[in-house]
C-alpha positions as CSV (number, residue, x, y, z in Angstrom):
1,X,-3.0,-66.8,7.8
2,X,-5.7,-65.8,5.3
3,X,-5.1,-63.3,2.5
4,X,-6.1,-59.8,3.4
5,X,-9.8,-58.9,2.8
6,X,-8.9,-56.1,0.5
7,X,-7.8,-58.7,-2.1
8,X,-11.5,-59.5,-2.6
9,X,-12.8,-55.9,-2.5
10,X,-13.8,-54.2,-5.7
11,X,-13.3,-50.7,-4.3
12,X,-10.6,-48.7,-6.1
13,X,-8.7,-47.9,-2.9
14,X,-9.0,-46.6,0.6
15,X,-7.3,-44.4,3.2
16,X,-5.8,-40.9,2.6
17,X,-6.2,-40.9,-1.2
18,X,-6.3,-37.4,-2.6
19,X,-8.7,-36.3,-5.4
20,X,-7.0,-36.5,-8.9
21,X,-5.5,-33.4,-10.4
22,X,-3.5,-32.3,-13.4
23,X,0.1,-33.3,-13.8
24,X,1.8,-29.9,-13.7
25,X,5.2,-28.4,-13.6
26,X,5.4,-26.5,-10.4
27,X,8.0,-24.7,-8.4
28,X,6.6,-26.1,-5.2
29,X,9.1,-28.3,-3.3
30,X,9.3,-31.9,-4.4
31,X,11.5,-34.8,-3.5
32,X,12.0,-37.8,-5.8
33,X,12.0,-41.2,-4.1
34,X,13.2,-43.0,-7.2
35,X,16.3,-45.0,-6.7
36,X,17.4,-48.0,-4.7
37,X,14.8,-49.6,-2.4
38,X,15.0,-52.6,-0.1
39,X,13.0,-55.4,-1.6
40,X,11.5,-58.7,-0.4
41,X,9.5,-61.0,-2.6
42,X,7.0,-63.5,-1.2
43,X,5.1,-66.2,-3.2
44,X,1.7,-65.4,-1.6
45,X,-0.2,-62.5,-0.1
46,X,-1.0,-64.1,3.3
47,X,1.9,-62.2,5.0
48,X,2.2,-60.6,8.4
49,X,2.1,-56.9,8.4
50,X,5.7,-56.6,9.4
51,X,6.8,-54.4,6.5
52,X,6.1,-51.0,7.9
53,X,7.8,-50.5,11.3
54,X,10.8,-48.1,11.3
55,X,12.6,-50.5,13.7
56,X,12.4,-53.5,11.3
57,X,15.8,-54.8,10.3
58,X,15.7,-55.0,6.5
59,X,19.4,-55.3,6.0
60,X,19.0,-58.9,4.8
61,X,16.6,-57.9,2.1
62,X,17.6,-57.4,-1.5
63,X,18.0,-54.1,-3.3
64,X,15.8,-53.2,-6.3
65,X,15.6,-50.2,-8.5
66,X,12.5,-48.0,-8.6
67,X,11.0,-47.6,-11.1
68,X,11.3,-51.1,-12.4
69,X,9.3,-54.3,-12.9
70,X,10.6,-56.9,-10.5
71,X,10.1,-59.7,-13.0
72,X,12.6,-58.0,-15.3
73,X,15.2,-57.8,-12.5
74,X,17.5,-60.5,-11.1
75,X,17.5,-62.8,-14.1
76,X,14.5,-64.8,-12.9
77,X,15.2,-64.5,-9.2
78,X,11.9,-62.6,-8.8
79,X,9.8,-64.6,-11.2
80,X,9.2,-64.1,-14.9
81,X,6.9,-62.1,-17.2
82,X,3.6,-63.6,-18.4
83,X,2.1,-62.8,-21.7
84,X,-1.6,-63.2,-22.4
85,X,-3.8,-61.6,-25.1
86,X,-7.4,-62.3,-24.1
87,X,-7.4,-65.1,-21.4
88,X,-6.5,-64.3,-17.8
89,X,-3.5,-66.1,-16.4
90,X,-5.6,-67.2,-13.4
91,X,-9.1,-68.8,-13.0
92,X,-12.0,-66.5,-13.8
93,X,-13.7,-65.9,-10.4
94,X,-14.2,-62.2,-9.8
95,X,-13.3,-60.5,-7.6
96,X,-11.2,-63.3,-6.2
97,X,-7.5,-63.9,-7.2
98,X,-5.2,-66.9,-6.7
99,X,-3.6,-67.8,-3.4
100,X,-0.3,-67.9,-5.4
101,X,0.0,-64.2,-5.6
102,X,3.5,-62.8,-5.8
103,X,3.9,-60.0,-3.3
104,X,6.7,-57.5,-3.2
105,X,7.6,-55.5,-0.1
106,X,9.5,-52.3,-0.7
107,X,11.2,-50.1,2.0
108,X,13.4,-47.1,2.0
109,X,14.2,-44.0,4.1
110,X,14.4,-40.4,3.1
111,X,15.5,-37.2,4.7
112,X,12.9,-34.4,4.7
113,X,14.7,-31.3,3.4
114,X,15.4,-28.8,6.2
115,X,13.7,-26.1,4.1
116,X,10.5,-28.1,3.6
117,X,7.7,-25.5,4.0
118,X,6.0,-25.4,7.4
119,X,2.2,-25.6,7.3
120,X,2.1,-27.0,3.8
121,X,0.2,-30.1,3.0
122,X,2.4,-33.0,1.9
123,X,1.4,-35.7,-0.5
124,X,3.1,-38.9,-1.6
125,X,2.5,-39.5,-5.3
126,X,2.8,-42.8,-7.2
127,X,2.6,-42.5,-11.0
128,X,2.3,-46.2,-11.7
129,X,2.2,-49.5,-9.7
130,X,1.0,-52.9,-10.9
131,X,-1.5,-53.9,-9.6
132,X,-2.6,-53.2,-6.0
133,X,-0.4,-51.5,-3.4
134,X,-0.6,-50.6,0.2
135,X,1.4,-47.8,1.7
136,X,2.8,-46.9,5.1
137,X,4.8,-44.0,6.3
138,X,6.7,-44.0,9.6
139,X,4.8,-47.2,10.6
140,X,1.3,-45.8,10.1
141,X,-0.8,-47.0,7.2
142,X,-1.5,-44.4,4.6
143,X,-3.8,-46.2,2.2
144,X,-4.5,-48.6,-0.6
145,X,-4.7,-47.9,-4.3
146,X,-5.3,-49.7,-7.6
147,X,-5.2,-48.7,-11.3
148,X,-1.7,-49.7,-12.5
149,X,-1.3,-47.0,-15.1
150,X,-3.0,-44.3,-13.1
151,X,-1.5,-41.7,-10.8
152,X,-2.5,-41.7,-7.1
153,X,-1.6,-39.2,-4.4
154,X,-1.9,-39.7,-0.7
155,X,-2.1,-37.0,2.0
156,X,0.7,-37.7,4.4
157,X,0.8,-34.3,6.1
158,X,0.2,-35.7,9.6
159,X,2.7,-38.5,9.1
160,X,5.8,-37.0,7.6
161,X,8.3,-35.5,10.1
162,X,11.6,-33.6,10.1
163,X,14.7,-35.7,9.6
164,X,14.5,-39.4,8.7
165,X,11.3,-40.9,7.4
166,X,10.5,-44.6,6.6
167,X,8.2,-45.4,3.7
168,X,7.0,-49.0,3.0
169,X,4.9,-50.3,0.1
170,X,3.4,-53.7,-0.3
171,X,2.6,-54.6,-4.0
172,X,0.4,-57.6,-4.9
173,X,0.7,-58.8,-8.5
174,X,-2.9,-60.0,-8.6
175,X,-5.9,-58.2,-7.2
176,X,-9.5,-57.6,-8.1
177,X,-8.2,-54.7,-10.3
178,X,-6.5,-57.3,-12.5
179,X,-9.9,-58.2,-13.9
180,X,-10.0,-54.7,-15.2
181,X,-6.5,-54.8,-16.8
182,X,-6.7,-57.6,-19.3
183,X,-4.9,-55.8,-22.0
184,X,-3.0,-57.6,-24.8
185,X,0.5,-57.2,-23.2
186,X,2.9,-58.6,-20.6
187,X,1.8,-58.8,-17.0
188,X,4.7,-56.9,-15.3
189,X,4.3,-56.2,-11.6
190,X,6.1,-53.6,-9.5
191,X,6.6,-49.9,-8.9
192,X,7.3,-49.0,-12.5
193,X,6.8,-45.2,-12.6
194,X,8.0,-42.4,-10.4
195,X,7.4,-42.0,-6.7
196,X,7.5,-38.4,-5.4
197,X,7.0,-36.5,-2.1
198,X,5.3,-33.2,-3.0
199,X,4.6,-30.1,-0.9
200,X,1.3,-28.4,-1.5
201,X,1.5,-24.8,-0.2
202,X,-1.7,-23.5,1.5
203,X,-1.4,-20.5,-0.8
204,X,-0.7,-22.6,-3.8
205,X,-2.7,-23.9,-6.7
206,X,-4.4,-27.2,-6.0
207,X,-5.2,-27.7,-9.7
208,X,-5.1,-25.7,-12.9
209,X,-7.0,-26.3,-16.2
210,X,-6.5,-23.9,-19.0
211,X,-9.0,-24.8,-21.7
212,X,-8.2,-23.2,-25.0
213,X,-10.1,-22.4,-28.1
214,X,-9.5,-21.0,-31.6
215,X,-11.7,-19.6,-34.3
216,X,-11.3,-17.1,-37.1
217,X,-7.6,-16.6,-36.2
218,X,-8.2,-15.6,-32.6
219,X,-7.6,-17.7,-29.5
220,X,-9.0,-17.7,-25.9
221,X,-8.4,-19.3,-22.6
222,X,-11.1,-20.5,-20.3
223,X,-9.4,-21.1,-16.9
224,X,-10.5,-23.3,-14.1
225,X,-8.5,-22.9,-10.9
226,X,-8.8,-24.9,-7.7
227,X,-7.3,-22.9,-4.9
228,X,-8.1,-21.5,-1.5
229,X,-8.6,-17.8,-1.0
230,X,-5.1,-17.5,0.4
231,X,-3.7,-18.2,-3.1
232,X,-5.1,-15.0,-4.5
233,X,-4.2,-12.8,-6.3
234,X,-3.4,-15.2,-9.2
235,X,-1.8,-14.1,-12.4
236,X,-1.9,-15.7,-15.8
237,X,1.0,-14.8,-18.1
238,X,1.5,-15.8,-21.8
239,X,4.6,-13.7,-22.5
240,X,4.8,-14.2,-26.3
241,X,1.2,-12.9,-26.6
242,X,1.6,-10.1,-24.2
243,X,-1.1,-11.6,-21.8
244,X,-0.9,-10.7,-18.2
245,X,-4.2,-11.1,-16.4
246,X,-4.6,-10.8,-12.6
247,X,-7.5,-12.3,-10.7
248,X,-7.7,-10.8,-7.2
249,X,-10.3,-13.3,-5.9
250,X,-11.9,-16.6,-7.1
251,X,-15.0,-14.9,-8.4
252,X,-12.8,-12.9,-10.9
253,X,-11.5,-15.9,-12.7
254,X,-13.0,-16.0,-16.2
255,X,-12.4,-16.3,-19.9
256,X,-9.4,-14.5,-21.4
257,X,-9.4,-13.3,-25.0
258,X,-5.8,-13.5,-26.3
259,X,-6.3,-12.2,-29.9
260,X,-4.5,-13.5,-33.0
261,X,-2.7,-16.7,-32.4
262,X,-1.3,-19.6,-34.5
263,X,-3.6,-22.6,-34.0
264,X,-2.3,-25.9,-32.7
265,X,-2.6,-28.9,-35.1
266,X,-0.8,-32.2,-35.5
267,X,0.8,-30.6,-38.5
268,X,1.7,-27.3,-37.0
269,X,2.0,-27.9,-33.2
270,X,2.4,-24.3,-32.1
271,X,2.8,-24.1,-28.4
272,X,2.8,-21.0,-26.2
273,X,4.5,-20.9,-22.8
274,X,2.3,-19.9,-20.0
275,X,2.5,-19.5,-16.2
276,X,-0.1,-19.3,-13.5
277,X,1.2,-17.7,-10.4
278,X,-0.4,-17.6,-7.0
279,X,0.8,-16.2,-3.8
280,X,2.7,-19.4,-3.0
281,X,3.3,-21.3,-6.2
282,X,3.9,-21.0,-9.9
283,X,2.9,-23.6,-12.4
284,X,4.1,-23.7,-16.0
285,X,2.1,-25.0,-19.0
286,X,2.4,-25.1,-22.8
287,X,-0.8,-24.0,-24.4
288,X,-2.0,-25.1,-27.8
289,X,-5.0,-23.2,-29.1
290,X,-7.5,-25.4,-30.9
291,X,-11.2,-26.2,-31.0
292,X,-12.5,-29.8,-31.2
293,X,-16.0,-30.3,-32.4
294,X,-18.4,-32.8,-34.1
295,X,-20.6,-31.2,-36.8
296,X,-23.0,-33.7,-38.2
297,X,-21.0,-36.8,-39.2
298,X,-17.7,-34.9,-39.3
299,X,-15.0,-34.8,-36.6
300,X,-13.3,-31.4,-36.9
301,X,-10.4,-29.6,-35.3
302,X,-10.3,-25.8,-36.0
303,X,-13.2,-26.3,-38.4
304,X,-11.3,-28.8,-40.6
305,X,-12.0,-32.5,-41.0
306,X,-9.4,-34.8,-39.4
307,X,-8.2,-38.0,-41.0
308,X,-6.4,-40.3,-38.6
309,X,-3.3,-42.0,-40.0
310,X,-2.8,-43.6,-36.6
311,X,-1.1,-46.3,-34.6
312,X,-2.1,-48.1,-31.5
313,X,0.9,-47.6,-29.2
314,X,1.6,-49.6,-26.0
315,X,4.4,-48.5,-23.7
316,X,6.9,-51.3,-24.4
317,X,10.7,-51.5,-24.2
318,X,12.7,-54.7,-24.7
319,X,14.7,-54.2,-21.5
320,X,12.7,-51.9,-19.3
321,X,9.2,-53.0,-20.1
322,X,6.8,-50.2,-19.3
323,X,9.3,-48.1,-17.4
324,X,9.5,-44.8,-19.2
325,X,12.6,-43.7,-21.1
326,X,12.2,-40.2,-22.4
327,X,14.9,-40.4,-25.0
328,X,13.5,-43.7,-26.4
329,X,10.0,-42.2,-26.4
330,X,11.1,-39.1,-28.3
331,X,12.9,-41.3,-30.8
332,X,9.8,-43.5,-31.1
333,X,7.5,-40.5,-31.8
334,X,10.1,-38.9,-34.2
335,X,10.1,-42.2,-36.1
336,X,6.3,-42.1,-36.3
337,X,6.5,-38.6,-37.8
338,X,9.1,-39.8,-40.4
339,X,6.7,-42.5,-41.5
340,X,3.7,-40.2,-41.8
341,X,1.9,-41.3,-38.6
342,X,-0.2,-38.4,-37.4
343,X,-2.2,-40.0,-34.6
344,X,-1.8,-42.2,-31.5
345,X,-4.4,-44.2,-29.6
346,X,-2.8,-44.9,-26.2
347,X,-3.7,-48.5,-26.1
348,X,-5.0,-49.3,-23.6
349,X,-4.2,-46.9,-20.8
350,X,-2.7,-43.5,-20.2
351,X,1.0,-43.4,-20.9
352,X,3.6,-41.7,-18.8
353,X,2.6,-38.0,-18.8
354,X,5.9,-36.9,-20.4
355,X,4.8,-38.9,-23.5
356,X,1.9,-36.5,-23.9
357,X,4.2,-33.5,-23.6
358,X,6.1,-35.0,-26.5
359,X,2.9,-35.5,-28.5
360,X,2.0,-31.8,-27.8
361,X,5.4,-30.7,-29.0
362,X,5.9,-33.0,-32.0
363,X,2.3,-32.9,-33.2
364,X,-0.1,-35.9,-32.9
365,X,-3.8,-36.3,-32.7
366,X,-4.2,-38.4,-29.5
367,X,-7.1,-40.6,-28.4
368,X,-6.3,-40.9,-24.7
369,X,-7.6,-44.3,-23.4
370,X,-8.5,-45.2,-19.8
371,X,-6.8,-48.1,-18.1
372,X,-9.6,-50.6,-18.7
373,X,-10.0,-53.9,-20.4
374,X,-12.1,-57.0,-19.4
375,X,-11.6,-59.0,-22.6
376,X,-11.2,-62.4,-20.8
377,X,-14.9,-62.4,-19.9
378,X,-15.9,-62.6,-23.6
379,X,-15.1,-66.3,-23.8
380,X,-17.9,-66.9,-21.2
381,X,-20.4,-64.8,-23.0
382,X,-19.5,-61.8,-20.9
383,X,-21.0,-63.5,-17.8
384,X,-20.0,-61.7,-14.6
385,X,-18.4,-59.0,-16.6
386,X,-17.7,-56.1,-14.3
387,X,-18.8,-53.5,-16.9
388,X,-22.5,-54.1,-15.9
389,X,-22.1,-55.1,-12.3
390,X,-23.0,-52.3,-9.8
391,X,-20.3,-53.6,-7.4
392,X,-17.7,-52.3,-9.7
393,X,-19.2,-48.9,-10.5
394,X,-16.9,-46.9,-8.2
395,X,-13.8,-48.6,-9.7
396,X,-14.9,-47.7,-13.2
397,X,-15.6,-44.1,-12.3
398,X,-12.4,-43.8,-10.4
399,X,-10.4,-44.9,-13.4
400,X,-11.9,-42.4,-15.8
401,X,-11.7,-39.5,-13.3
402,X,-8.0,-40.2,-12.8
403,X,-7.4,-40.4,-16.5
404,X,-9.1,-37.2,-17.5
405,X,-8.0,-35.1,-14.5
406,X,-4.3,-35.9,-15.0
407,X,-4.1,-35.2,-18.7
408,X,-6.8,-32.6,-19.3
409,X,-4.4,-29.7,-20.2
410,X,-2.9,-31.4,-23.3
411,X,-3.8,-29.9,-26.7
412,X,-2.9,-33.2,-28.4
413,X,-5.7,-35.0,-26.8
414,X,-8.7,-34.7,-29.0
415,X,-10.9,-37.5,-27.7
416,X,-11.3,-39.5,-24.5
417,X,-11.7,-43.3,-24.8
418,X,-13.4,-45.2,-22.0
419,X,-11.2,-48.3,-22.5
420,X,-10.9,-51.3,-24.7
421,X,-12.8,-54.6,-25.2
422,X,-14.8,-54.6,-22.0
423,X,-18.2,-55.5,-23.4
424,X,-20.8,-52.9,-22.5
425,X,-22.9,-52.0,-19.5
426,X,-24.1,-49.4,-17.1
427,X,-20.6,-48.7,-15.6
428,X,-19.3,-47.7,-19.0
429,X,-22.3,-45.5,-19.6
430,X,-21.7,-43.9,-16.2
431,X,-18.1,-43.2,-17.2
432,X,-19.3,-41.5,-20.4
433,X,-21.8,-39.4,-18.5
434,X,-19.0,-38.3,-16.1
435,X,-16.7,-37.3,-19.0
436,X,-19.5,-35.4,-20.8
437,X,-20.2,-33.4,-17.6
438,X,-16.6,-32.7,-16.9
439,X,-15.2,-31.9,-20.4
440,X,-17.6,-30.7,-23.1
441,X,-14.7,-29.9,-25.4
442,X,-13.7,-33.4,-26.3
443,X,-15.9,-36.3,-27.6
444,X,-16.1,-39.7,-26.0
445,X,-15.0,-42.9,-27.8
446,X,-15.5,-46.5,-26.9
447,X,-15.7,-49.2,-29.6
448,X,-17.7,-51.7,-27.6
449,X,-20.7,-49.3,-27.6
450,X,-21.9,-50.8,-30.9
451,X,-25.3,-49.2,-30.8
452,X,-24.1,-45.7,-29.9
453,X,-26.0,-45.3,-26.7
454,X,-23.4,-43.3,-24.8
455,X,-20.6,-42.4,-27.2
456,X,-20.1,-39.6,-29.7
457,X,-18.3,-41.3,-32.5
458,X,-18.9,-44.6,-34.3
459,X,-15.9,-46.8,-33.8
460,X,-15.2,-50.3,-35.0
461,X,-12.4,-52.9,-35.0
462,X,-11.4,-54.8,-38.1
463,X,-14.5,-54.1,-40.2
464,X,-13.9,-55.4,-43.7
465,X,-13.4,-53.1,-46.7
466,X,-16.9,-53.8,-48.0
467,X,-18.5,-53.3,-44.6
468,X,-16.5,-50.1,-44.1
469,X,-17.8,-48.8,-47.4
470,X,-21.4,-49.5,-46.3
471,X,-20.8,-47.5,-43.2
472,X,-19.5,-44.6,-45.1
473,X,-22.0,-44.6,-47.9
474,X,-24.9,-42.1,-47.6
475,X,-28.3,-43.7,-47.8
476,X,-27.0,-47.2,-47.1
477,X,-29.3,-49.4,-45.0
478,X,-26.9,-52.4,-44.7
479,X,-27.1,-53.9,-41.2
480,X,-24.4,-52.8,-38.8
481,X,-22.9,-55.1,-36.2
482,X,-25.1,-55.4,-33.1
483,X,-27.5,-52.7,-34.3
484,X,-31.2,-52.6,-35.0
485,X,-32.1,-50.6,-38.2
486,X,-32.8,-47.6,-36.0
487,X,-29.6,-47.9,-34.1
488,X,-27.7,-48.4,-37.4
489,X,-29.2,-45.2,-38.8
490,X,-28.2,-43.3,-35.7
491,X,-24.6,-44.6,-35.9
492,X,-24.4,-43.4,-39.5
493,X,-25.1,-39.8,-38.3
494,X,-21.7,-39.9,-36.5
495,X,-18.1,-39.7,-37.5
496,X,-16.7,-43.1,-38.1
497,X,-13.2,-44.4,-37.3
498,X,-11.4,-47.7,-37.1
499,X,-9.8,-47.8,-33.7
500,X,-8.0,-51.0,-34.8
501,X,-7.5,-52.2,-38.3
502,X,-4.9,-53.7,-40.7
503,X,-3.4,-56.1,-38.1
504,X,0.3,-55.9,-38.6
505,X,1.3,-59.4,-37.5
506,X,3.2,-61.7,-39.9
507,X,2.9,-60.4,-43.5
508,X,0.3,-57.8,-42.5
509,X,-1.0,-55.1,-42.7
510,X,-3.1,-55.6,-45.7
511,X,-5.6,-53.5,-47.8
512,X,-4.2,-50.2,-46.5
513,X,-4.7,-48.6,-49.9
514,X,-8.3,-49.9,-50.1
515,X,-9.2,-48.4,-46.7
516,X,-7.6,-45.1,-47.6
517,X,-9.5,-44.9,-50.9
518,X,-12.7,-45.2,-48.8
519,X,-11.6,-42.4,-46.5
520,X,-11.0,-40.2,-49.5
521,X,-14.4,-41.1,-51.0
522,X,-16.6,-40.9,-47.9
523,X,-16.1,-37.9,-45.6
524,X,-17.9,-39.7,-42.7
525,X,-14.9,-42.0,-42.5
526,X,-12.0,-40.5,-40.6
527,X,-9.3,-43.1,-41.0
528,X,-8.0,-45.3,-38.2
529,X,-5.3,-46.8,-36.1
530,X,-3.2,-49.8,-37.2
531,X,-2.8,-52.6,-34.7
532,X,-0.1,-52.1,-33.6
533,X,3.0,-49.8,-33.5
534,X,5.7,-52.2,-32.1
535,X,6.6,-55.7,-31.2
536,X,6.7,-56.3,-27.4
537,X,9.6,-58.7,-27.4
538,X,11.7,-58.8,-24.2
539,X,15.4,-59.1,-24.7
540,X,16.7,-62.2,-23.1
541,X,19.4,-64.9,-23.8
542,X,19.6,-68.6,-24.5
543,X,21.5,-71.0,-22.3
544,X,24.7,-70.3,-24.3
545,X,24.3,-66.6,-24.1
546,X,22.8,-65.8,-27.5
547,X,20.4,-62.8,-27.3
548,X,16.9,-63.0,-28.7
549,X,13.6,-61.3,-28.2
550,X,11.2,-63.4,-26.1
551,X,7.4,-63.7,-26.5
552,X,4.7,-65.7,-24.7
553,X,5.9,-69.1,-23.5
554,X,9.6,-68.3,-23.7
555,X,9.6,-67.8,-19.9
556,X,7.9,-71.1,-19.2
557,X,4.4,-69.6,-18.6
558,X,1.7,-72.3,-18.2
559,X,-0.9,-70.0,-19.6
560,X,0.2,-67.7,-22.5
561,X,-0.7,-66.6,-26.0
562,X,2.5,-67.3,-27.8
563,X,3.8,-64.9,-30.4
564,X,0.7,-62.8,-30.7
565,X,2.6,-60.0,-28.8
566,X,4.9,-59.7,-31.9
567,X,2.6,-57.8,-34.2
568,X,4.1,-54.4,-34.6
569,X,5.0,-52.1,-37.5
570,X,8.4,-51.9,-36.0
571,X,10.4,-54.8,-34.5
572,X,11.4,-55.0,-30.8
573,X,14.8,-53.4,-31.8
574,X,13.1,-50.5,-33.5
575,X,13.7,-51.8,-37.1
576,X,10.8,-50.7,-39.4
577,X,9.0,-53.5,-41.2
578,X,8.1,-53.4,-44.9
579,X,4.5,-52.8,-43.8
580,X,5.5,-49.5,-42.2
581,X,7.1,-48.3,-45.5
582,X,3.8,-49.2,-47.2
583,X,1.9,-47.3,-44.6
584,X,4.1,-44.3,-45.1
585,X,3.4,-44.2,-48.8
586,X,-0.3,-44.6,-48.2
587,X,-0.4,-41.9,-45.6
588,X,1.7,-39.4,-47.5
589,X,0.4,-35.9,-46.9
590,X,1.3,-35.0,-50.4
591,X,0.5,-37.2,-53.4
592,X,1.6,-37.2,-57.0
593,X,-0.3,-38.4,-60.0
594,X,1.6,-38.6,-63.3
595,X,-0.2,-38.2,-66.6
596,X,0.7,-39.4,-70.1
597,X,2.3,-36.1,-71.0
598,X,5.0,-34.4,-69.0
599,X,2.8,-33.2,-66.2
600,X,2.3,-34.2,-62.6
601,X,-0.7,-33.4,-60.3
602,X,0.4,-32.5,-56.8
603,X,-2.4,-33.0,-54.2
604,X,-2.1,-31.6,-50.7
605,X,-3.9,-34.0,-48.3
606,X,-2.9,-32.2,-45.2
607,X,-5.4,-31.2,-42.5
608,X,-4.9,-27.4,-42.8
609,X,-1.3,-26.6,-43.7
610,X,-0.4,-25.4,-47.2
611,X,2.7,-26.7,-49.0
612,X,4.7,-23.5,-48.9
613,X,7.0,-25.1,-46.2
614,X,8.0,-27.8,-48.6
615,X,10.6,-28.1,-51.4
616,X,10.0,-30.6,-54.2
617,X,13.2,-32.2,-55.4
618,X,13.2,-34.7,-58.2
619,X,15.8,-37.1,-59.7
620,X,16.1,-39.7,-62.4
621,X,18.0,-42.9,-61.8
622,X,19.3,-45.5,-64.2
623,X,20.5,-48.8,-62.6
624,X,20.8,-46.9,-59.3
625,X,22.8,-44.1,-60.8
626,X,21.4,-40.5,-60.7
627,X,21.4,-39.2,-64.3
628,X,19.4,-36.1,-63.7
629,X,18.0,-34.1,-60.8
630,X,16.3,-30.7,-60.1
631,X,13.7,-28.9,-58.2
632,X,10.0,-28.9,-59.2
633,X,8.4,-25.5,-59.2
634,X,5.3,-26.1,-57.3
635,X,3.1,-23.1,-56.2
636,X,1.8,-23.1,-52.6
637,X,-1.1,-25.4,-52.6
638,X,-3.8,-25.0,-49.8
639,X,-4.8,-28.1,-47.8
640,X,-7.4,-30.1,-49.7
641,X,-6.4,-28.7,-53.1
642,X,-4.1,-29.8,-56.0
643,X,-2.1,-28.2,-58.8
644,X,-0.7,-29.6,-62.1
645,X,2.9,-28.7,-62.9
646,X,5.1,-29.5,-65.8
647,X,8.1,-31.7,-65.3
């Protein structure tokens, strides 16, 4: 039988898909469907639709954990990972995909809790499935979705029933969406993030967005509530600030002045617990008060210039792949802080939402990137690239909408990125227009917009030190990549950042100190993001049982890009590389310059924090033995200032 027609359809999905909304902590009833599912893998997609019926006998199927990637389970029984950097692992013929299309069928039952609220809407939520999936509940089709790293909810109100329910999911490894997900990483199919059944009370909150701002010591909240009249009155509470505001009807919802607050920054990530309570639901948020703006060619948070000492971070674990492990993620971000990393570009897709909670809490400037890359088209001169094809417009807009709506409440996110290495075209411009209309409080980034037609910052990858200096130098007329003189002049009016630089593979990264010197000398330059944070090695074993970290080709892939996936500042086992120690020294927020006498100049290079939270210890060593030590008496130094003290 032929493959289903939807495997040649560029639409982002179909069926009972629900509009995207924020990922919120709610007291509304929810039922996790994570755990053990029945699983059957087929080599092709031309399968009978026999997966959904409640009467189907699946006792002979295997069992598989959810969330997980099926190629990382069963020691090869369900296929193996494939690594490519730029090239696709299948012929370039959009929107068509190979007949050899591994397809995983998942089934499980669940018991609807007896106290599930009557009259509530019920949605079935998937937080991450690669790459296209089709869903049934109790034998009825629910819908189809794509966007591997993007959440999707389906309305199953009319299908869910008291007692036992049967849910089935068919996942195809390859789909038209695969042409939009050509990121430099392993291809890892399966249901790899959470699956949840969620009750949506009729008097609950469909969505909440608490936009915050800060200026002159005072903060404010600009709320946006999506709720029916039955939800009102709605109350906003911020207990530590004494805020309790009641809105009795939708028309009453408006800006709330909260008075003096501590601002949120990546250095001082002050968060305030808040709740929004309707008649039928309470959601909890953590607010960070900050204002993001571009003023001339400066990118500012709370009125101060930001310098990104950043990393490009994939979600990668040597055993679990992209399955989220909160403890490992917290350790990962804590390690970044120890090595003076202050910023993350979520290359090249939204991470698990809890990762952004950690970024809010620990303090990082985040460029949140959409799940989009079409890099493989570059080798054909971008011919047939979806970025400029009207047939793909809805898919592009769907991806950016789901990106922004899910994560819009996070103070750590200071910029939206449309994607990575996808050429340029009308669909990217449409994404940018949508973001500008939806969120005026964060600028739009996309490196591939060389001429600056639809983005707010000038971004480049791997520009050389001399070229970067020309970009930062006032009055320079040196040509810029892909720009006419007029376009180049326009780009020089914007803040500049290196979204990728100092490639860390092998004995890299190099020239870190030279780039940093340019950032110090030219305020238009705002730093950058090293490629990349970690190696993506997958822990496996040789025939004799010896463990090693595998890269492209180690699983017998016909098409692969070898060890290019091993280019991190930390190794697959979390060991820091020498390059990371060099980065930490370069990015140190406090610097020391010793003179010929007995003095030292202490420079505070922080964004806004003074040094009064620091203690300056010194010691003298001889052949590794400490011969003297003490504490340096350093007065509080404001950000951007320095002081000379005697040793």
